[in-house]
N, C-alpha and C positions, 0 to 999 in steps of 0.2 A: 783492396782496390774498390773505388767508388762505383756503384752501379750507375750506368749511363741511361738517362731517361729523356725521351723526346716528347715535348708537349706541343700540341697544335690547338690554339684557342684564339679566336678573333677579338674577343673582348679584352681590351688592354688591362683593365683592373683585375679581372679574374686571372689572366695569364701571369701578371706580375705577382699576384698573391700565391699562385701555384708554385712558381719558381722559388719564391722566398721560403715557402713552407717546406718544399722538398729539399732545397739546399740546406736549410737549417737542420735537416735530419741526416746530412752527409752525402746526399745524392749529387751526381754531376748532371745538371739539367741544361738542355738546349731547347729553346722555345721558337715556335713558328707562329706567324700571325694568320695563316690560312692553310688549307689543305695542300695546295700546289707547292707552297714553300716547304712544307713538311716532307713531301715526296722528293724534293730536290736535296734536302738535308740528309734524309735517312741513309743513303748509301755511303755517306762520308764517315760515319762512326759505327761501331758495333754496339748498338743500343740494346738494352735488356728489357725495355718496356717502352711502349708508345701510348700516350694519353691523348685521346682525340675528342674534341667537341664535335657534336654531330652537325649542327647548323653552322657552316662556315662558307665564306665566299670562295670562288674559283674551283674548289674541290671540297665536298662535304666530308665529314668523318666517315660516312659510308663508302665514299669513293676511295678514300685513302686506304681504308681497311681492305676493300676489295682488291686494290692494286697491290698491296703488300702480300696478300695471300696468292695473287696471280704470279707474283715474282718468286713464290716458293718460300717466303719468309714465315717462320713460325714464332716470331717475337710476340710475346703477350701483348694484347691490345685492351686498354681500358677506355670505355666510352663515357663521356660526360654528356648528360642530356637534361635539358630544362623541362622537357615535356612530362616525363614520368609516366607516359602511357605505355601499356603493355605492348602494343603493336610496334613501337619504336625499339623496345628492348628485344623483341623477337627478331625483327629485321637485322639488328646489329649482331645478335648471336648467330643467326644463320649465315651471315657474311664471314664469320670466323672470329668475331670478337670474343674475348675471354670473360669479361665482366663489365659492369657499368655502375656509375654513381649518378644519382639524380640530384640536380641543382634545386635549391641550395643544399649543400652537403656540409657535414661537420668535418673538421680537420682530422679528428681521430678516426672517423670512418674511412676517409680518403687514405690515410697512411696505412691503415690496417689492410685495405684492399691492395694497395701498392706492394706492401710487404708480402702478402699472400701470393700475388702474381709473380713477383721476382723469385720467391722461393720455389714456386711451381715450375717456373721456366728453367731454373737451375737444375731441378730434379730431372726434368725432361731431357735437358742437354747432357747431363752426366749420369743418367740412370743406367748406363751399360748397354742400351740398345744400339743397334748399328745405325749409322747415318744413312738416310734415304735420299735418293736422287729425285729430281722433279717428277719422274714417272717410275713406278715400281710394280712388281708383280705381287698379286695377292690371290692365291688359288689360280683359277683359270683366267682371271681378269687382269688387265693392265690398268692401274690407277694413275690418273694424271692429277697431281697435286695443284697445278696451276689452273686447270680448267674445272676442277671439282667434278670429275666424271670417271666412270669405269667403262672399259671397252672389253667386250667378251663376244667371241664368235662374230665379229663385225658389227655388233649391236652396242650402241652407246647409251649409257644410263647415267643420269645426273645423280650426284651425291650431295647430301646436306653437309654442312660444316661438321656436325657431330659424327656423321657416318665416316667422313674423311679422316677425322681425328682418330676414330676407332681403328680404321684401316691402317693408319700410320703406326699406332701403338702395336697392333698385332704383327705387322710386317717387321717392325724394329726388334721384336722379341720372339722370333720363331721357336717353337718347341717349349716355351716357358709357360707354366701355369700362372695366369694372371688373375688375382682375386677380383671379386666384384668391387670391393672398396678401392683397390688400386686403379681399376679402370675408371671408376667414377671420379676419382681425384684427378686422373690424367686428362679426362675428356670434359668433365663438368666443373672441375675445380674443387679445392679443399673446403670451400664455403657452401657447397651444395648439400641441401638437407632433404632432397627428394628420396624416393624409394628405388630399390634395385630393379623394380618392375620397368622403370624407364630405360635402364640399361638393357635389360633383356629384350625389350621391344626394338631398340635400335640395332642390337646384334642380329635379331631376326630379319630386319629389313636389309641389313648389310649382306647377310648370307644370300638372300634372294638375288642381290645385284652382282654377286661374284661367282655364283654357281654356274657350271657349264650347262646344266639342264635341270628342270624342276624335279625335285625328289632325289637328286644326287646327294651322296654323302658329303656333308659340308667339311671344308678344311678348318673351320672354326668349331672346335669340339667343345661341348659342355662338360665341365668337370663338376659333377654334382656336389653341391654343398660348399663349393669353393669359388668357381668362376669359369674361365674359358682358356683354351689353348689353341694357338694357331699351328696347325700341322702343315708346314710348307711342302 
């Protein structure tokens, strides 16, 4: 079955080029001319990937990504940005985007990133973890996937996009030992070449936000030399 991809790009030439390129690779592509149209189209099909230009009329790529995550959608999101500035990439990733391509981009780079995101999305969907509702329990905290926050003892704490994804992975695989590589692939993507130190720092921050009290034994246990395990 062809993977269904939704593209939102206001530049007609770029949009038509993207459609032609992806359809030539066998994908089923639906195109929108702005962010608002993309949000109207999205519920009509089961899309496996959304490609968003950042600067669009009516609703920006940021707005679309934020709304999709607020609806609880975990569909992979690929940003197209003409700016190429680090701050734009950081903002997009914090909103829940999975990857980005800077314009002008080569066809081979675009297709490689599309294939990687589709592969990652299918692994996440079929990886054996249990399906999560919009809100779920992680340790003593209630995690709200739509609002990106954790509530514990009446206290609400904001979660970053990475922390939320980590929480989702742990909650979907209770009792399983998850290797650092598996966690990096699930949260940062298969193309991430950073160090495991980044993962360890995010796990440490997540622990602080879901613990009932400072110094309490964490439900996210370290498995030395391997990774982490969530003890529900």
